[in-house]
C-alpha positions in Angstrom: 89.5 76.3 91.4 91.0 77.3 94.7 90.8 73.8 96.1 92.4 72.3 93.0 95.4 74.5 93.4 95.8 73.6 97.0 95.3 69.9 96.4 98.0 70.0 93.7 100.3 71.7 96.2 99.8 68.8 98.6 97.1 70.1 101.0 95.4 66.8 102.0 92.4 68.6 103.6 91.8 70.6 100.4 92.0 67.5 98.3 89.5 65.7 100.5 87.1 68.7 100.4 87.5 68.9 96.6 86.8 65.2 96.2 83.7 65.4 98.5 82.4 68.4 96.6 82.7 66.8 93.2 81.2 63.6 94.4 78.3 65.5 95.8 77.8 67.3 92.5 78.0 64.0 90.6 75.4 62.5 92.9 73.1 65.4 92.4 73.7 65.3 88.6 74.8 68.9 88.7 74.4 70.9 85.4 72.5 68.0 83.7 69.5 70.2 83.2 71.3 73.2 81.7 69.0 75.1 79.3 69.9 74.4 75.7 70.7 77.9 74.8 74.1 79.4 73.8 74.6 81.7 76.8 73.6 78.9 79.2 76.0 76.5 77.5 78.7 79.2 77.6 78.4 79.2 81.4 78.4 75.4 81.4 81.7 75.3 79.5 83.2 77.9 81.9 82.4 75.7 84.9 83.4 72.4 83.2 86.9 73.3 82.3 88.1 73.9 85.9 86.0 70.8 86.9 87.9 68.7 84.4 91.2 70.0 85.7 90.1 69.3 89.3 89.3 65.7 88.3 92.7 65.3 86.7 94.4 66.4 89.9 92.1 64.2 92.1 92.6 61.0 90.0 95.8 60.1 91.9 93.9 59.6 95.1 90.5 58.3 93.9 89.5 54.6 94.3 88.1 52.9 91.3 84.5 53.5 92.3 85.0 57.2 92.9 86.9 57.6 89.6 84.0 55.9 87.7 81.3 58.1 89.4 83.1 61.3 88.6 84.0 60.3 85.0 80.5 59.1 84.3 79.1 62.5 85.5 81.6 64.7 83.7 81.8 62.9 80.3 78.2 63.4 79.1 78.4 67.1 80.2 81.5 67.7 78.2 80.1 66.0 75.2 76.9 68.0 75.6 78.9 71.2 75.3 79.9 70.1 71.8 76.8 71.6 70.4 76.1 73.9 67.4 73.6 76.7 67.6 73.7 77.8 64.0 75.2 81.2 64.5 78.4 83.1 65.2 78.8 81.3 68.5 79.7 78.2 66.5 82.8 80.0 65.2 83.9 82.6 67.8 85.3 82.6 71.4 82.3 80.4 72.5 83.5 77.7 70.2 87.2 78.2 71.1 86.2 77.6 74.8 84.2 74.5 73.9 87.0 73.0 71.9 89.6 73.8 74.6 87.3 71.9 77.0 86.9 68.9 74.7 90.6 68.8 74.0 91.5 68.9 77.7 89.0 66.2 78.6 90.1 64.1 75.7 93.7 64.3 77.0 92.6 63.3 80.5 90.6 60.2 79.4 92.8 59.4 76.4 90.0 60.0 73.9 91.9 61.0 70.7 88.7 62.1 68.9 87.9 64.7 71.6 91.5 65.8 71.7 91.5 66.3 67.9 88.6 68.8 68.3 90.9 71.3 70.0 93.9 70.6 67.7 91.7 71.2 64.6 90.1 74.3 66.1 93.5 75.8 66.9 94.6 75.4 63.3 91.3 76.8 62.1 91.7 79.9 64.2 95.1 80.6 62.7 93.7 80.1 59.2 90.8 82.4 59.8 92.8 85.2 61.5 93.7 88.3 59.5 97.4 88.8 58.6 97.7 91.4 61.3 96.7 88.8 63.9 93.2 90.1 64.5 90.1 87.8 64.7 87.2 89.1 62.7 84.4 87.9 65.0 86.1 89.3 68.1 87.4 92.7 66.9 84.0 93.7 65.6 82.7 93.9 69.2 83.1 97.6 69.7 84.4 98.6 73.1 84.9 94.9 73.9 87.0 94.0 70.9 90.2 93.6 72.9 88.3 91.9 75.7 87.3 89.1 73.3 90.7 89.0 71.6 92.1 88.3 75.1 89.5 85.7 75.8 90.3 83.9 72.5 94.0 83.9 73.4 93.2 82.2 76.7 91.5 79.3 74.9 94.4 79.1 72.4 96.8 78.9 75.3 94.9 76.0 76.9 94.9 74.1 73.6 98.6 74.7 73.1 99.4 73.6 76.7 97.4 70.5 76.3 99.1 69.8 73.0 102.4 70.1 74.7 101.5 67.1 76.9 101.2 65.2 73.6 104.6 66.4 72.4 103.1 68.9 69.9 104.3 72.5 69.8 101.3 74.5 68.7 102.8 77.8 69.8 105.2 77.8 66.9 102.7 76.5 64.4 102.2 78.9 61.5 99.3 78.9 59.1 100.1 81.3 56.3 101.4 84.4 58.0 99.8 83.8 61.3 100.9 82.1 64.5 100.2 82.5 68.2 102.6 85.3 68.5 101.0 87.3 65.7 97.6 87.1 67.5 99.2 87.9 70.9 101.0 90.9 69.3 97.8 92.3 68.0 96.3 92.3 71.5 99.4 93.9 72.9 99.4 96.6 70.3 95.7 97.3 71.1 96.5 97.5 74.8 99.3 100.0 74.2 97.3 102.0 71.7 93.5 101.2 71.6 93.1 103.1 68.3 94.8 100.2 66.6 91.5 98.3 66.8 89.2 101.0 65.7 89.0 100.0 62.0 87.3 96.8 63.1 85.7 97.8 66.4 83.7 100.6 64.7 81.3 97.8 63.5 80.1 97.9 67.1 78.5 94.5 67.0 77.0 93.6 70.5 79.4 95.9 72.2 78.2 95.5 75.8 77.6 98.3 78.2 79.9 100.8 76.5 78.6 101.8 73.1 81.5 104.1 72.2 83.9 101.8 70.4 86.7 104.3 71.0 86.6 103.5 74.7 88.1 100.0 74.8 87.3 98.0 77.9 90.7 97.1 79.4 89.1 95.8 82.6 90.7 92.5 82.0 94.1 94.0 83.0 93.3 94.0 86.7 92.0 91.4 89.2 88.3 91.3 89.3 86.2 91.8 92.5 85.5 88.0 92.6 89.2 87.3 92.7 89.7 86.1 89.1 92.1 87.6 86.7 91.4 87.4 83.0 95.1 87.6 82.0 95.9 84.4 83.9 96.7 82.8 80.5 100.0 84.6 80.5 101.4 82.4 83.3 102.4 79.4 81.1 103.8 81.7 78.4 106.2 83.6 80.6 107.7 80.3 81.9 108.5 79.1 78.4 111.9 80.0 77.0 110.6 81.2 73.6 112.4 83.6 71.3 110.6 86.6 69.7 109.3 90.0 70.5 105.8 88.9 71.5 107.2 86.8 74.4 109.4 89.7 75.5 106.5 92.0 75.5 104.2 89.6 77.4 106.9 89.2 80.0 107.3 93.0 80.3 103.5 93.5 80.6 103.4 90.8 83.3 106.1 92.4 85.4 104.7 95.9 84.9 101.0 95.3 85.4 100.0 91.8 86.4 102.6 90.1 88.7 101.4 91.9 91.8 97.9 90.4 91.4 99.1 86.8 91.8 97.7 84.2 92.3 96.1 84.5 88.9 92.9 82.4 88.9 90.6 82.1 85.9 88.1 79.5 84.7 89.2 80.1 81.1 92.6 78.5 81.9 91.1 75.9 84.2 91.8 77.5 87.6 94.9 78.7 89.4 97.3 79.4 86.6 100.0 80.6 89.1 99.9 77.3 90.9 99.9 75.3 87.6 102.6 77.1 85.8 104.0 80.0 87.8 107.6 80.2 89.1 
């Protein structure tokens, strides 16, 4: 993720290091033996999204052979991630991440069937959301209800940004009463007043380390010890000149709590979001 940002900025040494790293991974068939289990596949999706972004940045300097080696390594891994496990992970943030990955790779290699996976998932998320913008499978997660709402928004943002490269505005798409802003507003309301989520969080389904649903985990609001920031998905949103209270609130939150943590790097948005979108 770091090398990709530097390569995009024109650092030739970083671009060479990134190319050599990915070619070494491809030669070793990295991740090919990932255990067929939903948590292992979740980790696979998390590493593949920034890998796909890295490949898209590298393409300009690859020769035909290098391009083929990397594409032949990445493509089956991405398609492997499109797997159902016959459970909630086929409909919650795990699936959103999977389809954001498929859509991104589809855009890179011009595979419209893969691209459509993300487009369809985005519309399905809006259709399944409650009218208040909450997502049922995420808000039931006890103390981590807002955590997973934020994670879902990260994947929605990736899908919307990829769609924008196709000339499609998913941010303003409305299904019934719900659009992107309605879901983002629910998260913002919960951050400002965590009790907002209690009606759903009290189900306490797989809550994580904190079993008291009243103690919402807002750890995603600060940079993690490993240097990643789980609110990196805000970067593209604050660069867009969009009307509406949700955008104003996101920008205010960014200035007040997040801007000082730049660069914002997170695998759920494909890497260095500040480099990709930040001004």
